[in-house]
N, C-alpha and C positions, 0 to 999 in steps of 0.2 A: 694846640695853641703855641705860638712862638716857634721859631725855628733856629737851630744852632748849626753852624758849620765852623770848621777850623782845619788847618793843615800845617804841616812842616814839609816843605817841598824841596825837591832837588834844586841845586844852584841855578840851573838853566830855566827853571819854571817860576813865573811870578805868582805868588800866592793870591794876589788880588783877582786874577782871572778865575781861579777856583771859587773864591769866596762869593763873587758876584754871580757866577753861574749857579752855584749851590743855593744861594738865597732866592734866586728867581724860581728855582725848582721847588722851593718850599713856600712860595707865595700862597699856594692853595690852602695852607694851614690856617690862614687868617692872621692879619697883622695891621698895624697902623704907623709904624716907623721902622727904620732899619739902620744898621751901622756896621762898620768893620774897624778893627784895630790891627795894625801891621807893624812888625818889628823892622825898622829901617836903620840906616847908618846914623840917623839923628835920634834914635830911640823909638818908643812906641808912638806911632802916629795914628790918629783916630779920625774917622769921617762918619757923621751921623746926619740923617735927614728924616723929617716927618713925611709920610706919604709912601709912594711906591718905591721899590728897590731901584728903579731907573733914576730917581732923583739922587739917591746916594751914589749910584754908579757914575753919574755924570760929574758929581763933585770929586770923586776919587780920580777920575780920568783927568779932570782939570788940574789936580794937584800932582799928576804923574806919579801916583803912589805905587811903590814897588817894594817887594821883600819876599823872603822865603817862608816866614812864619807869621801866621795871623789867625784871627777869629772873627766871626761875623754872626749877625743876629737879626731876626725879624721879631718885633715886639707887638704883642697884643696887650693893651694897657690893663693893668690891675691896680697897682699902687701908684697913684699919680696920673695926671692927665697925659694927653697925647702931645708931648713937647719934645724938643730936641734934647734938653738936659735930662729928661727921663729915658731917652733912648739908650739902648746898649750899643757897644760895650761900655762898661763903667771902669774908670781908671783910678787908681789910688797912688798918689805921690809920683806920678809918671813912671812908676816901677812895676805895677801889677795891673793887668787888664783882664776883665771877666765878662763872660756872657752866661746867661742863666735862663732856664725855663723852669717854671714852677712857682711856688710861694714859700717864703720863709716865714713861718707862723709866729716866731718869737723875734721878729725883726725890730720891734719897738724897744724891747729890752736890750738887744744887741746894739742898736743905734745909740741908746743912752750910755751904754758901757764904753763904746768906742769914742763917743764925744768926750767922755771923761778922760780918755787916753789922749785927747788932743786932735782927733780927726774931725775935719769939717766936711759937712755933707752938701752936695750941690744938687741933689735930686730928691724926689719924694718916694723913690722906689725902695723896695725891700732888697733889691740886688746890690745896691751900693754898700750894704753892710758886709756882703761877701767880699767885695774888693778890699775894703779897709781891714777886715778881719784877716784875710790872707796876707795882706801887706804887713800887718802887725806880727803874725806868726813867721812870716818869711824873714823879717829882720831878726826875730828872736831865735830862729833856727839856722842862722848863718848862711842864708841864701839857699836853703834846701826847699825847692818848690813842692816836691811830693810831701814832705813833712808838714809844710805850711798848710797845704790844702787839707791834709788829713786832720790836723789840729783844728783848723777852722770849721770843718764839717762836723766835728764832734760837738760843736756848740749849737748847730742849727736844728730846729724842729720844723718838719714840713716835708714838702716834695720838691725835688730839684734835679736838674741836670746842669752841670757846670763845666765850662771850658776856661782855662786860665793860662796866660802867657806872662813872662816876666822880661823886663828890659835886660837883665844880666844873663839870661839863659836862653838865647834865641834858638838853641838846638833842642829845647825841650818844650813840652806842653803838658799840663796836668788836667785830668778830667775826673769828675765824680758823678755818681748817679744814685738817686733815691726817689723812686716813684714816678720818674719821668723818663722817656726813652732817650737812649744815647748809644751810638755804635761807633766802632773804630773801623776804618777802611785801610787796607794795606796795598800800596802801589809799588812801583819799581823805584826803590830808594826814596819813597815819600809816604807819609802817613796822614790820614784824614779822620776827622770826626764829624758826626752829623746826628741830628735827631730823627732822620728818616733816610732810608737807603736811596730814595730818589735823588738826593742831593749829591751822592758820590758815584752813582752808577755810570756816569760818563767818563769817570776817571779810574774806577776799579770795581770789580765784582767780588773781591775777597774781603769779607767783613766778619767782625766779631761783635756780638751784642753784649753790652755790659749788663750786669745784674744789680739789683738793689743793694746798696751799701758798698759797691765797688769804688775804689779810688785807684787811678792808674797814672803812670808817668810814661810819656811817649817821646820817641825821637824819629828820625827818618826811617829807621829799620823796623818800627812798630812799637809794641808795648815793652818798655824796659822793666817796669815793675808794676805789680798789681796786687792789691790786698782786698779781701772780701769784707763783708759786714762784721766779721769777727776779728778783723785785723790780721788775718792769716794770709800768707802768700797763696795766690790762686792763678789759674789759667782759664781762658775762655776760648771755646772752640772757634776755629776760623771756618766759615762756610762760604760757598759760592752762590751769590744771589742769582735767582732765575728771573728777576724783574726785567721786562723788555723795555729797552730805551724808547722804542716806538710807541709804547703805551703811554709815555709821558709827553708825547707830541700831539698837536691838534690834528695834523693831517689835513683832510679836506673839510673839516668841520669848523664852524665859527666859534664854538665854545666847548669846553670839556663836558659840561652838562649835556649838551646836545649829542656829543660823541658817545658819552656813557649811556644815555638813553637808548641809542641805536646799537650799542654793543650787547644789549641784554639777551638777544637770542643766543649768541655765542657764549656769554657768561653763564647763562642758565644751563645750557647744554654741557659745558665743562663741569659745572658743579653737580649736575645730575648724573654724570658719568659713573661716579662711584657706586650708585645704586643700580644703574642700568647694566654695568659690567659685573658687579659682584653680588647683586641682589640686596634685599633689605635685611642685612645681617648685622648684629651688634659690633662685630670686629671692625666695621667701617669707622667706628668711633674710638677705637683703642683696643689693645690686645686683651685687656681685662674687662672690657665693656659688658660682655655677656654676664659675668659674675655680678657686676654692679647693677645692671638692669634687672636681674632676677631678684635682687635684694631690696630694691626700692619700693616704697608704698605710695609716693606722691612726688610732685615736681614743683619747684619754685624757680621762676625765671626772673633774673635781675637785668635791667637794661635801661637805657636813656634815649630820649629823642626818637628818631626813626626806628632804631633797634627795639625800642619799647613797643612800638606799633606792630613790629614783626612778632614780638612775643605775645601780644594780645591775639593776633591771628592764630598763632601756634596753640594757644589755649583751647580754641575750638577743635583743632585737629587732635590734640592729645587726649581730650576728653571724649570726643565722638569716635575716633578711630582706635585709640589705644585703651580707652576706658580707664584712664588714670587721673586722679584729682590733680589739678594744676592751678597754681597761684602765680600771678604776675605782679611784680612790684617795680616802681621807679627806684633805681639804685640809690639816688641821692636821698630819698626818703627812708628807705629800708635801713640804711646804716645808722640812722639817728633815732631809732625807736626801739622799745623793748620787744624782743622777738621770742616767741615760743619755738624753740629749736626742735627739730626731729632728725636724729642722725640717719634715719632710713630714707630721708628725702633727698632727691637728686637736685642739686643747685646748678642751674644753667645760666651762664652769662653770655650776652650777645654784644658784640662791638665790632664795628668795621675796622678800626685801627688796632684793637687789642690793647690800647693804652688809655682808654677813657678812665680818668681818675676816680670818678664816683662809682663806676662799676667795679673797678679793681678794689677799691676800699670796701665796697659792699661784700665782695667775695671774701676778703680777709676777715670781715666781721662775721660772716656766716661760718667760716672755718674756725674762728675763735670760739664759736658757740657749740662746736662739736660736729658740724656738717663735714663729713669725710668724702662724700661723693660729689664731684663737680665736673661739669662739661662746659667747654668753651666753644662758641660758634664765632669764628673770626676770619677776617680777610687777609691778615698780615702774618706771615710766617715768623715764628720765634718772638712774637711780641709778648707783653707781660701777662696778659690773661691766659693764653694757652700754656705758658710755662708754669703758671700757678695752679692749673687745673689738672685733675687726674685723667680726664678724657678730653679729646678735641676733634672737631671736624672743621677743616678750613673751607670757606667758600672759595670759589675759583673765579672771582669777578675780575681779577687783574687790578692794576692800580686805578684807584678812583680819586680824581683830582678835584672835581667840582665839590664845593662845600655842601651843597644840597645832595644828599645821598639818593642814588637811583638804582644802579645795578647791584650795589651792595645789599640794598633792601630786598630785591627780588631773589637774589641768590641765598640770602639768609632764610627766606621763606622756603626755598627748595630744600635746604638742609633740615629745617624744622619739620617739614612735611615728611621727609625721609625718616626722621627720628620717630614721628608718630606711627608711621607704617611699621617700622622696625619693632617698636614696643608692642604695637597691636598684634603683630605676628608672634612675637615671643610670648605674649600673654594669652595666646589662643583665641584671639578675636578676629583674626583674618585667615581665611582658608586660601588654598592655592589659586582658586578662581579670582578671588578678590585681589590677591597680591598681583596677579597677572594684569588685572584691570588698572591698578595703580601704576604698574610699570609702564603700560602703554600710554597712560595719561601723561606721565613724565616724559616719555619719548616724544610725544606730539607737542609738548609745551613750547619748545622754541619756535615751531611753526605758527602756533597760535599767537605768540608774542609778536611775531613778524606781521601777522595779519592786523593786530592792534596798532602797530607802528604805521601801517599803511593808511590809518585814519588821520594822520597828522594834518593834512590840509583842512579837514573839517574842524578839527580841534583848534587849529590856528585861527580860523574864522571866528569861532566862539571867543577866543582870547582877546580879540579886538574889543569886544563888548566889556569883558572883565577889566580890561586895562583902564577903563573910565570910571570904575567903581571904587568905593572906599572900603567896602565890607562885602563878605560873601559867606554863605552858609552851606555846609556839606552835610548830607544825610546818607545814612546807610543802616542796614539792619543785619543782625546776626554776624556772621563771619566777615561781612563786608563793612561793618561799622569801623573796624580799624583802618580800612582803606579810605574811608571818608576822613578819618583823623589824619592820615598820612597826606591826603590831598590838600587839606586845609593847611597843614604844616608847610608843604612845599610852596603853596601860594604865598603865605606870609613871609617865608624865608627869603624868597628872591624877588618878589614884587613889592613887598611892604604893604600889601593890602591886608587889612584886618580880616581874618577868616576863622571861623569856628566850625566844629563838627559835632553832631549829635546823633544818637540813635534815632531813627525817624519816628519811632513810637513816643519819644519824649517831647515832640513838638508842642503838644497840647499842655505840657507841664511847664511852660515858660517861654521857650524860644520863639513860639508863634507870634509873640508880641513884637518881634523885630521885623516881621515880614511885611514888606510893602513893595511898590513897583520899582524901588531903587535897590532892592536886595536880591541879587542873583542867588538862586538855590541850586546847588549841584547835587544830583541824586545818583547814587550807585544802586542800580535796579536790575540785577541779573535775573534770569528766568529760573529762580529756585523756589523753595517752598514758601518763602516769605514775600513773593512778588505781589500777591493780592493785598497784603498788609501795606506794602510800600505804596501801591497805587492809591490806597485810601488816604495815606499820609500826604500824598501829592495833591489829592483833592482838597485837603485842608489848606494847603498853600495857595492853590489856584483860586479858591474862594475868597482869598484875602488880597488878590492882585499880585501875588508873587510870580516872578518869571522863573520857570523851571528849565534846567539844563540836565538832561537825563542820559547817563551812560547805561545802556541796556544790552541785551544779547540779540543775536540775529533771529533767534526762534521765540522771542517774547511776543506777546500778543497785545500790543497797544500802539497807537499811532500818534504822530505829532499833531498838535493843534495850536490854537491861539494861546500863546504864553507857555507852550510846552515844546521844547526843542529836543530832538533825539539824535544820538549817535549810537549805532549798533556795533558792538564788538563781535568777535566770532561767536559761534554757537556756544551755549553754556558748557563749561568744561568741568562741571562737578566741583569736587573738593578744591581743585586748583584755580577756580574762578577768581579768587582774590589777587592772584599774581597777574592775571590778564587785565583786570580792572585797575591795577596800579599804573599801567602804561598811559592811558589817556589822561589821568590826573597829573602825571609828571609832565606830559606834553602841554597841558593847559597852563600849568605854572610857567613853564619855559617860554611859551609864546606870549603870555601876558607880560612877562618880564621884558621880553624884547620890545613889545609895544610901548611899555612905560620907560624904556631906556635905562633900566637899572643894571648893575654889574652882576651878571648872571652867575659867574663862577666864584666871585668873591663878594658876597652880600655884606653889607655894613654890619659891624658889631659881632660877626659870627666867625667861628674858626672850625676847621675840619677835624682836628684832633684836639679834644677837650681834655687837657691834662692839668687843669686847675679846678678848684671848687667854684 
């Protein structure tokens, strides 16, 4: 949520060009207003607008805004409504400008304190207390921007990433990070900041990730001064980003979600490569993974949203393949309840961004209770969750821009399946023959996904009917129930159609009351051991006039009929079937959104990287 950019550029380069380009590349994170503040000959000049970055860009161009130092922001409203006064950057006394991602939890107390000091507030935001607090400390510390930010941050409780510029020090910028992502990019005689590497990749690939508690002072040559959470001088490693600029462009596609759905064969193949090349060995997850895996007695998975549904799917694999007890919890709930900790339990966190605040805080909570074994499944290198975990295996999905996750979900499933087989082999439940079968299934998976993608015209035809509905019900059983959950989530995320998912066997315990001729019922019905049970549940729906839309397999044995529509995916792929059946429900949501005319890549009220509670 929210996006931060900033730069101190070389004399020949206008910082406004970078700020607007960077903010456009961060649009996928979710936002409702944007703004920039630039150091000019007249002082700090600010442009803010509600709506898309293009609105703000047009206003900046009309003002012919130009300078070498500046900061920019896309805001996702938390404190205060979607208004221009609440948009960032916030300025104090014409002297200090601030952009901020996160939440200052004690902002009300700070606001009262600053009001007593004579500061007037123009917004409803928690961020304005940062601007005034830095202004107060700046004047008290003789114009030392680093000292001012350090002193101000010492008063804040919560999560934040902050970028600060001052009217008197155009050659400097100060930054701070606590719980929200922030990086520094190093160019030729210029320095950049951003909350995501995608914002700077067109300008530099040399980046350093700040850590929690870091406060730094920057100039055109890079980091001038940096102290860590203990107030001690520190350095951060400079890395070369491997992110492809092409992955951030639409190319031939109409939307990033469409592009990312169709990138799944390649993304899954890239993620599976670690198991296909090196086998199902613990070392794929870290140098000490074998020792950790041999010492654990159970697993707890913490995740949110789509990643939570990946975790629910993994529970079936881990218990059936590895024979290890597995518990799955929503991260935002886990962190606020009394937990019976088990130090021999492996805690797994799953997050596309690696910065999901609820999941990060849940991991910290688990570690505070004595959990010493942790594994992160993540798509972003060097993000917070992998750095906080003792073990990690990255998905190889590439940049995912669309807010509704697609390829990140299926690649998470590949990693979790690989983990289940690895643990099953290590615990003596998988012999060489079974391991070979799992290897071959993974090897054939990208081709099976492509076959499922080829069903797009049929799914698109169904979507025209869904676009006219206000509600939908998704059903699945066993390991395909989480796929029904994911299908319902995708539909409501980008079409705004109300959708629910249930285990098909639960129909008679309540949801059947919803069924009538106006309620489309999506059924995930692969040719597995539960197919006959699912057929019986479908009969319950048909008897009450419900219209069934069934995703089944090529080798299942039932036919379309009045009120029963069938789309057949490839032949049943065994344990990996949930990954195949993820594809048509993604396509259904995408094409229904197209038919309804909603914003596919940037659905209302949602953000890609959820870094606030």
